[in-house]
Structures are given as structure tokens and as C-alpha cells.
Backbone as JSON Lines, residues from 0, in Angstrom:
{"i":0,"aa":"M","n":[20.51,-12.76,-13.93],"ca":[20.77,-12.02,-12.73],"c":[21.41,-12.97,-11.72]}
{"i":1,"aa":"N","n":[22.41,-12.46,-10.98],"ca":[23.07,-13.35,-10.04],"c":[22.25,-13.54,-8.76]}
{"i":2,"aa":"E","n":[22.69,-14.49,-7.96],"ca":[21.95,-14.89,-6.76],"c":[21.79,-13.74,-5.76]}
{"i":3,"aa":"K","n":[22.81,-12.91,-5.61],"ca":[22.76,-11.8,-4.67],"c":[21.67,-10.8,-5.07]}
{"i":4,"aa":"L","n":[21.61,-10.46,-6.36],"ca":[20.6,-9.52,-6.83],"c":[19.19,-10.12,-6.72]}
{"i":5,"aa":"T","n":[19.06,-11.37,-7.03],"ca":[17.76,-12.04,-6.91],"c":[17.27,-12.0,-5.47]}
{"i":6,"aa":"S","n":[18.17,-12.23,-4.53],"ca":[17.82,-12.19,-3.11],"c":[17.36,-10.79,-2.7]}
{"i":7,"aa":"I","n":[18.07,-9.77,-3.16],"ca":[17.7,-8.39,-2.83],"c":[16.33,-8.06,-3.39]}
{"i":8,"aa":"I","n":[16.07,-8.44,-4.64],"ca":[14.77,-8.18,-5.27],"c":[13.66,-8.86,-4.48]}
{"i":9,"aa":"E","n":[13.86,-10.09,-4.06],"ca":[12.84,-10.81,-3.29],"c":[12.56,-10.11,-1.96]}
{"i":10,"aa":"Q","n":[13.6,-9.59,-1.32],"ca":[13.42,-8.87,-0.07],"c":[12.66,-7.57,-0.3]}
{"i":11,"aa":"L","n":[12.94,-6.88,-1.41],"ca":[12.25,-5.64,-1.72],"c":[10.76,-5.86,-1.95]}
{"i":12,"aa":"K","n":[10.4,-6.99,-2.5],"ca":[8.99,-7.3,-2.77],"c":[8.18,-7.4,-1.49]}
{"i":13,"aa":"T","n":[8.81,-7.67,-0.36],"ca":[8.09,-7.85,0.9],"c":[7.93,-6.54,1.68]}
{"i":14,"aa":"L","n":[8.52,-5.44,1.21],"ca":[8.45,-4.17,1.94],"c":[7.06,-3.56,1.85]}
{"i":15,"aa":"T","n":[6.67,-2.89,2.95],"ca":[5.45,-2.09,2.91],"c":[5.79,-0.77,2.23]}
{"i":16,"aa":"L","n":[4.77,0.02,1.91],"ca":[5.02,1.31,1.27],"c":[5.82,2.23,2.18]}
{"i":17,"aa":"L","n":[5.54,2.19,3.46],"ca":[6.26,3.02,4.42],"c":[7.73,2.62,4.47]}
{"i":18,"aa":"E","n":[8.0,1.32,4.51],"ca":[9.38,0.84,4.52],"c":[10.1,1.18,3.23]}
{"i":19,"aa":"A","n":[9.4,1.1,2.1],"ca":[10.01,1.44,0.81],"c":[10.37,2.92,0.76]}
{"i":20,"aa":"A","n":[9.5,3.78,1.29],"ca":[9.78,5.22,1.32],"c":[11.01,5.51,2.2]}
{"i":21,"aa":"E","n":[11.1,4.82,3.34],"ca":[12.26,5.0,4.22],"c":[13.54,4.53,3.53]}
{"i":22,"aa":"L","n":[13.44,3.43,2.78],"ca":[14.59,2.91,2.05],"c":[15.08,3.92,1.02]}
{"i":23,"aa":"V","n":[14.15,4.53,0.29],"ca":[14.52,5.53,-0.73],"c":[15.24,6.7,-0.07]}
{"i":24,"aa":"K","n":[14.73,7.17,1.07],"ca":[15.37,8.29,1.77],"c":[16.79,7.91,2.21]}
{"i":25,"aa":"E","n":[16.96,6.68,2.71],"ca":[18.29,6.21,3.14],"c":[19.25,6.14,1.96]}
{"i":26,"aa":"I","n":[18.77,5.65,0.82],"ca":[19.61,5.56,-0.37],"c":[20.03,6.95,-0.82]}
{"i":27,"aa":"E","n":[19.09,7.89,-0.81],"ca":[19.41,9.27,-1.19],"c":[20.48,9.85,-0.27]}
{"i":28,"aa":"T","n":[20.33,9.63,1.03],"ca":[21.28,10.16,2.0],"c":[22.65,9.49,1.88]}
{"i":29,"aa":"T","n":[22.65,8.17,1.83],"ca":[23.89,7.41,1.8],"c":[24.71,7.66,0.54]}
{"i":30,"aa":"F","n":[24.05,7.68,-0.61],"ca":[24.77,7.79,-1.87],"c":[24.74,9.18,-2.48]}
{"i":31,"aa":"G","n":[24.05,10.12,-1.82],"ca":[24.01,11.49,-2.31],"c":[23.33,11.63,-3.66]}
{"i":32,"aa":"V","n":[22.23,10.9,-3.85],"ca":[21.5,10.97,-5.12],"c":[20.1,11.52,-4.89]}
{"i":33,"aa":"D","n":[19.48,11.95,-5.98],"ca":[18.11,12.45,-5.94],"c":[17.26,11.5,-6.76]}
{"i":34,"aa":"T","n":[16.29,10.83,-6.13],"ca":[15.49,9.84,-6.85],"c":[14.18,10.42,-7.37]}
{"i":35,"aa":"S","n":[13.94,11.71,-7.18],"ca":[12.7,12.29,-7.68],"c":[12.73,12.32,-9.2]}
{"i":36,"aa":"V","n":[11.58,12.1,-9.79],"ca":[11.47,12.06,-11.24],"c":[11.14,13.46,-11.75]}
{"i":37,"aa":"Q","n":[11.96,13.94,-12.68],"ca":[11.71,15.23,-13.28],"c":[11.68,15.05,-14.79]}
{"i":38,"aa":"T","n":[10.68,15.63,-15.41],"ca":[10.59,15.54,-16.86],"c":[10.6,16.93,-17.44]}
{"i":39,"aa":"T","n":[11.1,17.03,-18.64],"ca":[11.07,18.3,-19.36],"c":[10.37,18.08,-20.67]}
{"i":40,"aa":"A","n":[9.5,18.99,-21.02],"ca":[8.76,18.88,-22.27],"c":[9.57,19.53,-23.38]}
{"i":41,"aa":"V","n":[9.9,18.75,-24.39],"ca":[10.63,19.27,-25.54],"c":[9.69,20.09,-26.39]}
{"i":42,"aa":"S","n":[8.55,19.55,-26.63],"ca":[7.56,20.23,-27.45],"c":[6.19,19.72,-27.03]}
{"i":43,"aa":"M","n":[5.3,20.6,-26.64],"ca":[3.98,20.19,-26.2],"c":[3.21,19.49,-27.32]}
{"i":44,"aa":"G","n":[3.44,19.9,-28.55],"ca":[2.76,19.25,-29.67],"c":[3.19,17.8,-29.8]}
{"i":45,"aa":"N","n":[4.46,17.51,-29.6],"ca":[4.97,16.14,-29.71],"c":[4.68,15.31,-28.48]}
{"i":46,"aa":"M","n":[4.59,15.93,-27.32],"ca":[4.48,15.18,-26.07],"c":[3.03,14.93,-25.64]}
{"i":47,"aa":"A","n":[2.09,15.77,-26.03],"ca":[0.74,15.67,-25.5],"c":[0.05,14.35,-25.88]}
{"i":48,"aa":"G","n":[0.15,13.96,-27.11],"ca":[-0.52,12.74,-27.57],"c":[-0.02,11.49,-26.87]}
{"i":49,"aa":"P","n":[1.27,11.18,-26.92],"ca":[1.77,9.97,-26.28],"c":[1.56,9.96,-24.77]}
{"i":50,"aa":"A","n":[1.72,11.1,-24.1],"ca":[1.57,11.13,-22.65],"c":[0.16,10.75,-22.25]}
{"i":51,"aa":"V","n":[-0.82,11.25,-22.95],"ca":[-2.21,10.93,-22.64],"c":[-2.47,9.44,-22.87]}
{"i":52,"aa":"A","n":[-1.95,8.9,-23.94],"ca":[-2.15,7.5,-24.26],"c":[-1.52,6.6,-23.21]}
{"i":53,"aa":"V","n":[-0.33,6.93,-22.75],"ca":[0.35,6.12,-21.74],"c":[-0.42,6.15,-20.43]}
{"i":54,"aa":"E","n":[-0.91,7.3,-20.03],"ca":[-1.66,7.41,-18.77],"c":[-2.93,6.58,-18.82]}
{"i":55,"aa":"A","n":[-3.57,6.51,-19.96],"ca":[-4.81,5.75,-20.08],"c":[-4.55,4.25,-19.98]}
{"i":56,"aa":"V","n":[-3.37,3.79,-20.4],"ca":[-3.05,2.37,-20.41],"c":[-2.6,1.89,-19.03]}
{"i":57,"aa":"E","n":[-1.94,2.75,-18.26],"ca":[-1.42,2.35,-16.96],"c":[-2.57,1.98,-16.02]}
{"i":58,"aa":"E","n":[-2.39,0.86,-15.33],"ca":[-3.39,0.4,-14.38],"c":[-2.74,0.29,-13.01]}
{"i":59,"aa":"K","n":[-3.46,0.68,-12.0],"ca":[-2.93,0.63,-10.64],"c":[-2.74,-0.83,-10.24]}
{"i":60,"aa":"V","n":[-1.57,-1.15,-9.69],"ca":[-1.28,-2.53,-9.31],"c":[-1.1,-2.7,-7.8]}
{"i":61,"aa":"A","n":[-0.92,-1.62,-7.07],"ca":[-0.75,-1.7,-5.62],"c":[-1.89,-0.94,-4.94]}
{"i":62,"aa":"F","n":[-2.53,-1.59,-4.01],"ca":[-3.68,-1.0,-3.34],"c":[-3.48,-0.98,-1.83]}
{"i":63,"aa":"D","n":[-4.15,-0.04,-1.17],"ca":[-4.14,0.05,0.28],"c":[-5.56,-0.2,0.78]}
{"i":64,"aa":"I","n":[-5.66,-0.91,1.89],"ca":[-6.95,-1.14,2.54],"c":[-7.02,-0.23,3.76]}
{"i":65,"aa":"V","n":[-8.07,0.6,3.82],"ca":[-8.24,1.54,4.92],"c":[-9.51,1.18,5.69]}
{"i":66,"aa":"L","n":[-9.35,0.94,6.98],"ca":[-10.49,0.68,7.87],"c":[-11.12,2.03,8.19]}
{"i":67,"aa":"T","n":[-12.39,2.23,7.8],"ca":[-13.01,3.54,7.94],"c":[-14.06,3.61,9.05]}
{"i":68,"aa":"E","n":[-14.69,2.48,9.35],"ca":[-15.73,2.52,10.38],"c":[-15.86,1.16,11.06]}
{"i":69,"aa":"V","n":[-15.98,1.21,12.4],"ca":[-16.14,-0.02,13.19],"c":[-17.33,0.16,14.13]}
{"i":70,"aa":"P","n":[-18.42,-0.57,13.91],"ca":[-19.55,-0.49,14.83],"c":[-19.15,-1.03,16.21]}
{"i":71,"aa":"A","n":[-19.63,-0.4,17.25],"ca":[-19.25,-0.77,18.62],"c":[-19.57,-2.23,18.93]}
{"i":72,"aa":"D","n":[-20.69,-2.72,18.44],"ca":[-21.08,-4.1,18.76],"c":[-20.3,-5.14,17.95]}
{"i":73,"aa":"K","n":[-19.5,-4.73,17.0],"ca":[-18.73,-5.65,16.16],"c":[-17.22,-5.55,16.39]}
{"i":74,"aa":"K","n":[-16.81,-4.76,17.39],"ca":[-15.38,-4.48,17.6],"c":[-14.54,-5.73,17.81]}
{"i":75,"aa":"I","n":[-15.01,-6.65,18.61],"ca":[-14.19,-7.83,18.94],"c":[-13.96,-8.7,17.71]}
{"i":76,"aa":"A","n":[-15.0,-8.93,16.92],"ca":[-14.85,-9.73,15.71],"c":[-13.89,-9.05,14.73]}
{"i":77,"aa":"I","n":[-14.03,-7.75,14.59],"ca":[-13.17,-6.99,13.67],"c":[-11.74,-6.98,14.2]}
{"i":78,"aa":"L","n":[-11.57,-6.85,15.49],"ca":[-10.25,-6.86,16.11],"c":[-9.52,-8.16,15.81]}
{"i":79,"aa":"K","n":[-10.21,-9.28,15.88],"ca":[-9.6,-10.58,15.57],"c":[-9.12,-10.63,14.12]}
{"i":80,"aa":"I","n":[-9.92,-10.12,13.21],"ca":[-9.53,-10.11,11.8],"c":[-8.33,-9.2,11.58]}
{"i":81,"aa":"V","n":[-8.33,-8.03,12.2],"ca":[-7.2,-7.1,12.07],"c":[-5.92,-7.75,12.57]}
{"i":82,"aa":"R","n":[-5.99,-8.45,13.69],"ca":[-4.8,-9.14,14.21],"c":[-4.28,-10.17,13.22]}
{"i":83,"aa":"N","n":[-5.19,-10.94,12.63],"ca":[-4.79,-11.96,11.65],"c":[-4.18,-11.34,10.4]}
{"i":84,"aa":"L","n":[-4.77,-10.25,9.93],"ca":[-4.3,-9.61,8.69],"c":[-2.95,-8.93,8.86]}
{"i":85,"aa":"T","n":[-2.78,-8.25,9.99],"ca":[-1.58,-7.43,10.17],"c":[-0.45,-8.15,10.89]}
{"i":86,"aa":"G","n":[-0.8,-9.17,11.68],"ca":[0.23,-9.85,12.46],"c":[0.65,-9.05,13.68]}
{"i":87,"aa":"L","n":[-0.1,-8.01,14.0],"ca":[0.22,-7.17,15.16],"c":[-0.31,-7.8,16.44]}
{"i":88,"aa":"G","n":[0.15,-7.28,17.55],"ca":[-0.32,-7.74,18.84],"c":[-1.69,-7.17,19.16]}
{"i":89,"aa":"L","n":[-2.23,-7.59,20.3],"ca":[-3.57,-7.17,20.7],"c":[-3.65,-5.65,20.88]}
{"i":90,"aa":"K","n":[-2.69,-5.06,21.57],"ca":[-2.72,-3.62,21.84],"c":[-2.66,-2.82,20.55]}
{"i":91,"aa":"E","n":[-1.75,-3.17,19.65],"ca":[-1.6,-2.44,18.39],"c":[-2.84,-2.58,17.53]}
{"i":92,"aa":"S","n":[-3.41,-3.79,17.49],"ca":[-4.63,-4.03,16.72],"c":[-5.8,-3.24,17.3]}
{"i":93,"aa":"K","n":[-5.88,-3.2,18.63],"ca":[-6.95,-2.45,19.29],"c":[-6.81,-0.96,18.97]}
{"i":94,"aa":"D","n":[-5.58,-0.45,18.93],"ca":[-5.36,0.96,18.58],"c":[-5.88,1.26,17.17]}
{"i":95,"aa":"I","n":[-5.68,0.34,16.25],"ca":[-6.17,0.53,14.88],"c":[-7.69,0.57,14.87]}
{"i":96,"aa":"V","n":[-8.31,-0.4,15.53],"ca":[-9.77,-0.5,15.54],"c":[-10.41,0.7,16.25]}
{"i":97,"aa":"D","n":[-9.76,1.19,17.3],"ca":[-10.31,2.31,18.08],"c":[-10.09,3.67,17.42]}
{"i":98,"aa":"N","n":[-9.13,3.78,16.52],"ca":[-8.77,5.07,15.94],"c":[-8.9,5.08,14.43]}
{"i":99,"aa":"V","n":[-10.08,4.81,13.93],"ca":[-10.29,4.8,12.48],"c":[-10.43,6.23,11.97]}
{"i":100,"aa":"P","n":[-10.11,6.53,10.76],"ca":[-9.63,5.65,9.7],"c":[-8.15,5.32,9.86]}
{"i":101,"aa":"K","n":[-7.81,4.08,9.58],"ca":[-6.43,3.59,9.66],"c":[-6.16,2.66,8.49]}
{"i":102,"aa":"V","n":[-4.93,2.69,7.98],"ca":[-4.51,1.79,6.91],"c":[-4.21,0.43,7.52]}
{"i":103,"aa":"L","n":[-4.85,-0.61,6.98],"ca":[-4.6,-1.97,7.47],"c":[-3.45,-2.62,6.72]}
{"i":104,"aa":"K","n":[-3.47,-2.52,5.4],"ca":[-2.44,-3.13,4.56],"c":[-2.09,-2.16,3.46]}
{"i":105,"aa":"E","n":[-0.82,-2.14,3.08],"ca":[-0.36,-1.24,2.02],"c":[0.28,-2.05,0.9]}
{"i":106,"aa":"G","n":[0.1,-1.58,-0.31],"ca":[0.79,-2.14,-1.46],"c":[0.42,-3.58,-1.78]}
{"i":107,"aa":"I","n":[-0.84,-3.93,-1.61],"ca":[-1.27,-5.3,-1.89],"c":[-1.95,-5.38,-3.25]}
{"i":108,"aa":"T","n":[-2.13,-6.59,-3.74],"ca":[-2.75,-6.79,-5.04],"c":[-4.25,-6.51,-4.98]}
{"i":109,"aa":"K","n":[-4.83,-6.34,-6.16],"ca":[-6.27,-6.06,-6.23],"c":[-7.08,-7.23,-5.68]}
{"i":110,"aa":"D","n":[-6.69,-8.46,-6.04],"ca":[-7.41,-9.63,-5.55],"c":[-7.36,-9.74,-4.04]}
{"i":111,"aa":"E","n":[-6.16,-9.52,-3.48],"ca":[-6.0,-9.59,-2.03],"c":[-6.81,-8.49,-1.34]}
{"i":112,"aa":"S","n":[-6.81,-7.3,-1.91],"ca":[-7.56,-6.2,-1.3],"c":[-9.07,-6.47,-1.34]}
{"i":113,"aa":"E","n":[-9.55,-7.05,-2.44],"ca":[-10.98,-7.39,-2.53],"c":[-11.35,-8.46,-1.51]}
{"i":114,"aa":"A","n":[-10.47,-9.45,-1.32],"ca":[-10.73,-10.52,-0.35],"c":[-10.78,-9.96,1.07]}
{"i":115,"aa":"I","n":[-9.85,-9.07,1.39],"ca":[-9.83,-8.46,2.72],"c":[-11.08,-7.62,2.93]}
{"i":116,"aa":"K","n":[-11.46,-6.86,1.9],"ca":[-12.66,-6.02,2.01],"c":[-13.89,-6.88,2.29]}
{"i":117,"aa":"K","n":[-14.05,-7.99,1.58],"ca":[-15.2,-8.87,1.8],"c":[-15.2,-9.42,3.21]}
{"i":118,"aa":"E","n":[-14.03,-9.85,3.69],"ca":[-13.93,-10.42,5.04],"c":[-14.27,-9.38,6.1]}
{"i":119,"aa":"M","n":[-13.75,-8.17,5.94],"ca":[-13.99,-7.11,6.93],"c":[-15.47,-6.69,6.91]}
{"i":120,"aa":"E","n":[-16.04,-6.56,5.72],"ca":[-17.44,-6.17,5.63],"c":[-18.37,-7.25,6.16]}
{"i":121,"aa":"A","n":[-17.99,-8.51,6.0],"ca":[-18.8,-9.59,6.55],"c":[-18.82,-9.53,8.08]}
{"i":122,"aa":"A","n":[-17.75,-9.02,8.67],"ca":[-17.67,-8.88,10.13],"c":[-18.36,-7.6,10.61]}
{"i":123,"aa":"G","n":[-18.75,-6.71,9.68],"ca":[-19.46,-5.5,10.06],"c":[-18.68,-4.22,9.9]}
{"i":124,"aa":"A","n":[-17.42,-4.3,9.5],"ca":[-16.6,-3.09,9.34],"c":[-16.85,-2.46,7.99]}
{"i":125,"aa":"K","n":[-16.49,-1.2,7.88],"ca":[-16.51,-0.51,6.59],"c":[-15.07,-0.21,6.22]}
{"i":126,"aa":"V","n":[-14.69,-0.59,5.0],"ca":[-13.33,-0.36,4.52],"c":[-13.37,0.24,3.13]}
{"i":127,"aa":"T","n":[-12.29,0.92,2.77],"ca":[-12.15,1.45,1.41],"c":[-10.83,0.95,0.84]}
{"i":128,"aa":"I","n":[-10.83,0.83,-0.47],"ca":[-9.61,0.42,-1.18],"c":[-9.1,1.65,-1.9]}
{"i":129,"aa":"K","n":[-7.85,1.98,-1.66],"ca":[-7.24,3.14,-2.31],"c":[-6.1,2.7,-3.19]}
């Protein structure tokens, strides 16, 4: 792969899910294409077995961390962690902490999501991994 394509791929890896969705919409509009996936079943007898097997093998690789509950007495500690995780300013981080449930991070690895969950729960917050 040439240097230009490698650079584009590296930039795509840093996108959030929201940014990736916006990119897809822009590509559809700009180039007049439809990126939705459509499948047609040739024969249910031939397709049922392999489709089930493939679904069982696929493992989720991108996870979202959702802040679900913030105890009032732990808000400041949780706010500091949210600021560090998201890189947002004080006002934006406070809006997240005050208006739960909110997504903290999107499209992260399982290990990273588990680490964030442990850190947030240690501070007193409740989070879910989706």
C-alpha cells in the first residue's frame, strides 16, 4: 500500500463512531453511492448453516463506555476522571456528569473499556460497557 493510503487508514483509525457515521454520510452524498449492506438469500437451505456458524464466530471488537450513575458526593472525583478520559473542558465534562446516562468513549478495545470501567467504579461511578 502506498504512503497516501497508509496515512488515510491511520487517520480513519482515530475516528469516533459518530465521526465515522458522518464520514459515511458525506461519502454517500459526495459520490452518489449507497453504503448500506443488502443481502439476498439464494436458498434458505444453503444459507442457514453457514450464516449461523459465521455469527457464532464473530466477536465484538469495538466497545462503548456509558456513564450510568454518579453519586452526588463523588461528582468531583468522577468529573476529573471524565476530563482526563475525554479531553473535554470543564463545562463539557460537567454536562456529561450531570446528565447521565452519557457515552464517555466510543469504539474502544475491550481491554481499554475494562480499564476505564475499573477506574470509574473505583471513584464511585456506575458504568456499562456496550
